[in-house]
Chimera marker file (.cmm) of the C-alpha trace (Angstrom):
<marker_set name="trace">
<marker id="1" x="-15.681" y="9.064" z="17.041" r="1" g="1" b="0" radius="0.5"/>
<marker id="2" x="-12.561" y="11.229" z="17.094" r="1" g="1" b="0" radius="0.5"/>
<marker id="3" x="-14.221" y="14.019" z="15.305" r="1" g="1" b="0" radius="0.5"/>
<marker id="4" x="-17.215" y="14.389" z="17.644" r="1" g="1" b="0" radius="0.5"/>
<marker id="5" x="-14.844" y="14.446" z="20.635" r="1" g="1" b="0" radius="0.5"/>
<marker id="6" x="-12.658" y="17.117" z="19.309" r="1" g="1" b="0" radius="0.5"/>
<marker id="7" x="-15.745" y="19.080" z="18.473" r="1" g="1" b="0" radius="0.5"/>
<marker id="8" x="-16.821" y="19.006" z="22.114" r="1" g="1" b="0" radius="0.5"/>
<marker id="9" x="-13.354" y="20.199" z="23.119" r="1" g="1" b="0" radius="0.5"/>
<marker id="10" x="-12.870" y="22.706" z="20.238" r="1" g="1" b="0" radius="0.5"/>
<marker id="11" x="-16.424" y="23.705" z="19.262" r="1" g="1" b="0" radius="0.5"/>
<marker id="12" x="-16.451" y="25.515" z="15.773" r="1" g="1" b="0" radius="0.5"/>
<marker id="13" x="-13.305" y="24.183" z="14.392" r="1" g="1" b="0" radius="0.5"/>
<marker id="14" x="-13.431" y="22.485" z="10.991" r="1" g="1" b="0" radius="0.5"/>
<marker id="15" x="-11.153" y="19.779" z="9.994" r="1" g="1" b="0" radius="0.5"/>
<marker id="16" x="-8.920" y="20.717" z="7.103" r="1" g="1" b="0" radius="0.5"/>
<marker id="17" x="-7.946" y="17.984" z="4.532" r="1" g="1" b="0" radius="0.5"/>
<marker id="18" x="-4.086" y="17.992" z="4.167" r="1" g="1" b="0" radius="0.5"/>
<marker id="19" x="-2.333" y="17.100" z="0.949" r="1" g="1" b="0" radius="0.5"/>
<marker id="20" x="1.325" y="15.992" z="0.638" r="1" g="1" b="0" radius="0.5"/>
<marker id="21" x="2.155" y="19.516" z="-0.501" r="1" g="1" b="0" radius="0.5"/>
<marker id="22" x="1.475" y="20.673" z="3.036" r="1" g="1" b="0" radius="0.5"/>
<marker id="23" x="4.886" y="21.522" z="5.280" r="1" g="1" b="0" radius="0.5"/>
<marker id="24" x="4.059" y="18.799" z="7.886" r="1" g="1" b="0" radius="0.5"/>
<marker id="25" x="5.040" y="16.335" z="5.195" r="1" g="1" b="0" radius="0.5"/>
<marker id="26" x="8.437" y="17.902" z="4.686" r="1" g="1" b="0" radius="0.5"/>
<marker id="27" x="9.642" y="19.191" z="8.192" r="1" g="1" b="0" radius="0.5"/>
<marker id="28" x="11.523" y="16.178" z="9.101" r="1" g="1" b="0" radius="0.5"/>
<marker id="29" x="11.516" y="13.852" z="6.297" r="1" g="1" b="0" radius="0.5"/>
<marker id="30" x="10.633" y="14.847" z="2.702" r="1" g="1" b="0" radius="0.5"/>
<marker id="31" x="7.372" y="12.516" z="2.166" r="1" g="1" b="0" radius="0.5"/>
<marker id="32" x="6.132" y="12.824" z="-1.310" r="1" g="1" b="0" radius="0.5"/>
<marker id="33" x="2.908" y="11.556" z="-2.701" r="1" g="1" b="0" radius="0.5"/>
<marker id="34" x="0.639" y="10.158" z="-3.654" r="1" g="1" b="0" radius="0.5"/>
<marker id="35" x="-1.160" y="9.867" z="-0.255" r="1" g="1" b="0" radius="0.5"/>
<marker id="36" x="-1.973" y="6.356" z="-0.851" r="1" g="1" b="0" radius="0.5"/>
<marker id="37" x="1.792" y="5.442" z="-0.762" r="1" g="1" b="0" radius="0.5"/>
<marker id="38" x="2.077" y="6.503" z="2.876" r="1" g="1" b="0" radius="0.5"/>
<marker id="39" x="1.426" y="3.840" z="5.433" r="1" g="1" b="0" radius="0.5"/>
<marker id="40" x="-1.019" y="4.509" z="8.294" r="1" g="1" b="0" radius="0.5"/>
<marker id="41" x="0.605" y="3.181" z="11.648" r="1" g="1" b="0" radius="0.5"/>
<marker id="42" x="-2.028" y="0.933" z="12.845" r="1" g="1" b="0" radius="0.5"/>
<marker id="43" x="-0.391" y="-2.347" z="12.863" r="1" g="1" b="0" radius="0.5"/>
<marker id="44" x="-3.263" y="-4.483" z="13.126" r="1" g="1" b="0" radius="0.5"/>
<marker id="45" x="-4.592" y="-3.206" z="9.762" r="1" g="1" b="0" radius="0.5"/>
<marker id="46" x="-1.348" y="-3.053" z="7.751" r="1" g="1" b="0" radius="0.5"/>
<marker id="47" x="-1.206" y="-4.991" z="4.354" r="1" g="1" b="0" radius="0.5"/>
<marker id="48" x="2.330" y="-5.905" z="3.948" r="1" g="1" b="0" radius="0.5"/>
<marker id="49" x="1.468" y="-7.203" z="0.633" r="1" g="1" b="0" radius="0.5"/>
<marker id="50" x="0.314" y="-3.795" z="-0.567" r="1" g="1" b="0" radius="0.5"/>
<marker id="51" x="1.865" y="-2.563" z="-3.850" r="1" g="1" b="0" radius="0.5"/>
<marker id="52" x="1.970" y="1.243" z="-3.907" r="1" g="1" b="0" radius="0.5"/>
<marker id="53" x="2.453" y="1.049" z="-7.682" r="1" g="1" b="0" radius="0.5"/>
<marker id="54" x="-0.718" y="-0.897" z="-8.248" r="1" g="1" b="0" radius="0.5"/>
<marker id="55" x="-4.032" y="1.245" z="-7.744" r="1" g="1" b="0" radius="0.5"/>
<marker id="56" x="-5.931" y="-2.071" z="-7.160" r="1" g="1" b="0" radius="0.5"/>
<marker id="57" x="-3.760" y="-3.187" z="-4.344" r="1" g="1" b="0" radius="0.5"/>
<marker id="58" x="-5.695" y="-2.796" z="-1.084" r="1" g="1" b="0" radius="0.5"/>
<marker id="59" x="-4.140" y="-0.781" z="1.665" r="1" g="1" b="0" radius="0.5"/>
<marker id="60" x="-5.501" y="-2.528" z="4.479" r="1" g="1" b="0" radius="0.5"/>
<marker id="61" x="-6.309" y="-6.353" z="5.413" r="1" g="1" b="0" radius="0.5"/>
<marker id="62" x="-9.546" y="-5.656" z="7.376" r="1" g="1" b="0" radius="0.5"/>
<marker id="63" x="-12.453" y="-3.451" z="6.125" r="1" g="1" b="0" radius="0.5"/>
<marker id="64" x="-13.038" y="-0.635" z="8.517" r="1" g="1" b="0" radius="0.5"/>
<marker id="65" x="-16.028" y="0.727" z="7.211" r="1" g="1" b="0" radius="0.5"/>
<marker id="66" x="-17.392" y="3.281" z="4.681" r="1" g="1" b="0" radius="0.5"/>
<marker id="67" x="-14.852" y="5.870" z="3.811" r="1" g="1" b="0" radius="0.5"/>
<marker id="68" x="-11.892" y="3.831" z="5.010" r="1" g="1" b="0" radius="0.5"/>
<marker id="69" x="-10.814" y="2.812" z="1.541" r="1" g="1" b="0" radius="0.5"/>
<marker id="70" x="-8.693" y="5.964" z="1.215" r="1" g="1" b="0" radius="0.5"/>
<marker id="71" x="-6.076" y="7.518" z="3.321" r="1" g="1" b="0" radius="0.5"/>
<marker id="72" x="-7.008" y="10.946" z="4.627" r="1" g="1" b="0" radius="0.5"/>
<marker id="73" x="-4.806" y="13.303" z="6.765" r="1" g="1" b="0" radius="0.5"/>
<marker id="74" x="-6.831" y="16.049" z="8.443" r="1" g="1" b="0" radius="0.5"/>
<marker id="75" x="-5.789" y="18.662" z="10.982" r="1" g="1" b="0" radius="0.5"/>
<marker id="76" x="-7.479" y="21.423" z="12.981" r="1" g="1" b="0" radius="0.5"/>
<marker id="77" x="-5.963" y="24.828" z="13.013" r="1" g="1" b="0" radius="0.5"/>
<marker id="78" x="-6.111" y="27.773" z="15.450" r="1" g="1" b="0" radius="0.5"/>
<marker id="79" x="-6.971" y="31.417" z="14.556" r="1" g="1" b="0" radius="0.5"/>
<marker id="80" x="-3.380" y="32.111" z="13.352" r="1" g="1" b="0" radius="0.5"/>
<marker id="81" x="-3.495" y="28.915" z="11.043" r="1" g="1" b="0" radius="0.5"/>
<marker id="82" x="-1.151" y="27.016" z="13.307" r="1" g="1" b="0" radius="0.5"/>
<marker id="83" x="-1.912" y="23.327" z="13.315" r="1" g="1" b="0" radius="0.5"/>
<marker id="84" x="-3.439" y="21.988" z="16.713" r="1" g="1" b="0" radius="0.5"/>
<link id1="1" id2="2" r="1" g="1" b="0" radius="0.2"/>
<link id1="2" id2="3" r="1" g="1" b="0" radius="0.2"/>
<link id1="3" id2="4" r="1" g="1" b="0" radius="0.2"/>
<link id1="4" id2="5" r="1" g="1" b="0" radius="0.2"/>
<link id1="5" id2="6" r="1" g="1" b="0" radius="0.2"/>
<link id1="6" id2="7" r="1" g="1" b="0" radius="0.2"/>
<link id1="7" id2="8" r="1" g="1" b="0" radius="0.2"/>
<link id1="8" id2="9" r="1" g="1" b="0" radius="0.2"/>
<link id1="9" id2="10" r="1" g="1" b="0" radius="0.2"/>
<link id1="10" id2="11" r="1" g="1" b="0" radius="0.2"/>
<link id1="11" id2="12" r="1" g="1" b="0" radius="0.2"/>
<link id1="12" id2="13" r="1" g="1" b="0" radius="0.2"/>
<link id1="13" id2="14" r="1" g="1" b="0" radius="0.2"/>
<link id1="14" id2="15" r="1" g="1" b="0" radius="0.2"/>
<link id1="15" id2="16" r="1" g="1" b="0" radius="0.2"/>
<link id1="16" id2="17" r="1" g="1" b="0" radius="0.2"/>
<link id1="17" id2="18" r="1" g="1" b="0" radius="0.2"/>
<link id1="18" id2="19" r="1" g="1" b="0" radius="0.2"/>
<link id1="19" id2="20" r="1" g="1" b="0" radius="0.2"/>
<link id1="20" id2="21" r="1" g="1" b="0" radius="0.2"/>
<link id1="21" id2="22" r="1" g="1" b="0" radius="0.2"/>
<link id1="22" id2="23" r="1" g="1" b="0" radius="0.2"/>
<link id1="23" id2="24" r="1" g="1" b="0" radius="0.2"/>
<link id1="24" id2="25" r="1" g="1" b="0" radius="0.2"/>
<link id1="25" id2="26" r="1" g="1" b="0" radius="0.2"/>
<link id1="26" id2="27" r="1" g="1" b="0" radius="0.2"/>
<link id1="27" id2="28" r="1" g="1" b="0" radius="0.2"/>
<link id1="28" id2="29" r="1" g="1" b="0" radius="0.2"/>
<link id1="29" id2="30" r="1" g="1" b="0" radius="0.2"/>
<link id1="30" id2="31" r="1" g="1" b="0" radius="0.2"/>
<link id1="31" id2="32" r="1" g="1" b="0" radius="0.2"/>
<link id1="32" id2="33" r="1" g="1" b="0" radius="0.2"/>
<link id1="33" id2="34" r="1" g="1" b="0" radius="0.2"/>
<link id1="34" id2="35" r="1" g="1" b="0" radius="0.2"/>
<link id1="35" id2="36" r="1" g="1" b="0" radius="0.2"/>
<link id1="36" id2="37" r="1" g="1" b="0" radius="0.2"/>
<link id1="37" id2="38" r="1" g="1" b="0" radius="0.2"/>
<link id1="38" id2="39" r="1" g="1" b="0" radius="0.2"/>
<link id1="39" id2="40" r="1" g="1" b="0" radius="0.2"/>
<link id1="40" id2="41" r="1" g="1" b="0" radius="0.2"/>
<link id1="41" id2="42" r="1" g="1" b="0" radius="0.2"/>
<link id1="42" id2="43" r="1" g="1" b="0" radius="0.2"/>
<link id1="43" id2="44" r="1" g="1" b="0" radius="0.2"/>
<link id1="44" id2="45" r="1" g="1" b="0" radius="0.2"/>
<link id1="45" id2="46" r="1" g="1" b="0" radius="0.2"/>
<link id1="46" id2="47" r="1" g="1" b="0" radius="0.2"/>
<link id1="47" id2="48" r="1" g="1" b="0" radius="0.2"/>
<link id1="48" id2="49" r="1" g="1" b="0" radius="0.2"/>
<link id1="49" id2="50" r="1" g="1" b="0" radius="0.2"/>
<link id1="50" id2="51" r="1" g="1" b="0" radius="0.2"/>
<link id1="51" id2="52" r="1" g="1" b="0" radius="0.2"/>
<link id1="52" id2="53" r="1" g="1" b="0" radius="0.2"/>
<link id1="53" id2="54" r="1" g="1" b="0" radius="0.2"/>
<link id1="54" id2="55" r="1" g="1" b="0" radius="0.2"/>
<link id1="55" id2="56" r="1" g="1" b="0" radius="0.2"/>
<link id1="56" id2="57" r="1" g="1" b="0" radius="0.2"/>
<link id1="57" id2="58" r="1" g="1" b="0" radius="0.2"/>
<link id1="58" id2="59" r="1" g="1" b="0" radius="0.2"/>
<link id1="59" id2="60" r="1" g="1" b="0" radius="0.2"/>
<link id1="60" id2="61" r="1" g="1" b="0" radius="0.2"/>
<link id1="61" id2="62" r="1" g="1" b="0" radius="0.2"/>
<link id1="62" id2="63" r="1" g="1" b="0" radius="0.2"/>
<link id1="63" id2="64" r="1" g="1" b="0" radius="0.2"/>
<link id1="64" id2="65" r="1" g="1" b="0" radius="0.2"/>
<link id1="65" id2="66" r="1" g="1" b="0" radius="0.2"/>
<link id1="66" id2="67" r="1" g="1" b="0" radius="0.2"/>
<link id1="67" id2="68" r="1" g="1" b="0" radius="0.2"/>
<link id1="68" id2="69" r="1" g="1" b="0" radius="0.2"/>
<link id1="69" id2="70" r="1" g="1" b="0" radius="0.2"/>
<link id1="70" id2="71" r="1" g="1" b="0" radius="0.2"/>
<link id1="71" id2="72" r="1" g="1" b="0" radius="0.2"/>
<link id1="72" id2="73" r="1" g="1" b="0" radius="0.2"/>
<link id1="73" id2="74" r="1" g="1" b="0" radius="0.2"/>
<link id1="74" id2="75" r="1" g="1" b="0" radius="0.2"/>
<link id1="75" id2="76" r="1" g="1" b="0" radius="0.2"/>
<link id1="76" id2="77" r="1" g="1" b="0" radius="0.2"/>
<link id1="77" id2="78" r="1" g="1" b="0" radius="0.2"/>
<link id1="78" id2="79" r="1" g="1" b="0" radius="0.2"/>
<link id1="79" id2="80" r="1" g="1" b="0" radius="0.2"/>
<link id1="80" id2="81" r="1" g="1" b="0" radius="0.2"/>
<link id1="81" id2="82" r="1" g="1" b="0" radius="0.2"/>
<link id1="82" id2="83" r="1" g="1" b="0" radius="0.2"/>
<link id1="83" id2="84" r="1" g="1" b="0" radius="0.2"/>
</marker_set>
C-alpha cells in the first residue's frame, strides 16, 4: 500500500497521526473535530446518509477492510518538523 511505497522513497520516516488540533486543519478553513465528522474525498465510498451526530451511523457505504472503520489523518515530517 501507500505506507510501504512511501517507506521505499523515504526510508526511516514514521507516520505521525494528526488530530484536528494540528495547524493543517486551520490554515485555510477552521475545521474542528471530531475527526469522524470530516468527510474523506473518495466518492465511491461516501455515505450520504451518514449522520455525524450519531456515533452508530456508518461513515462509508462499502467495507474497506480492517482499520477502515475509523478515519485517520497521518503525515510524514522532515528533520525540521515540516510536513512532507
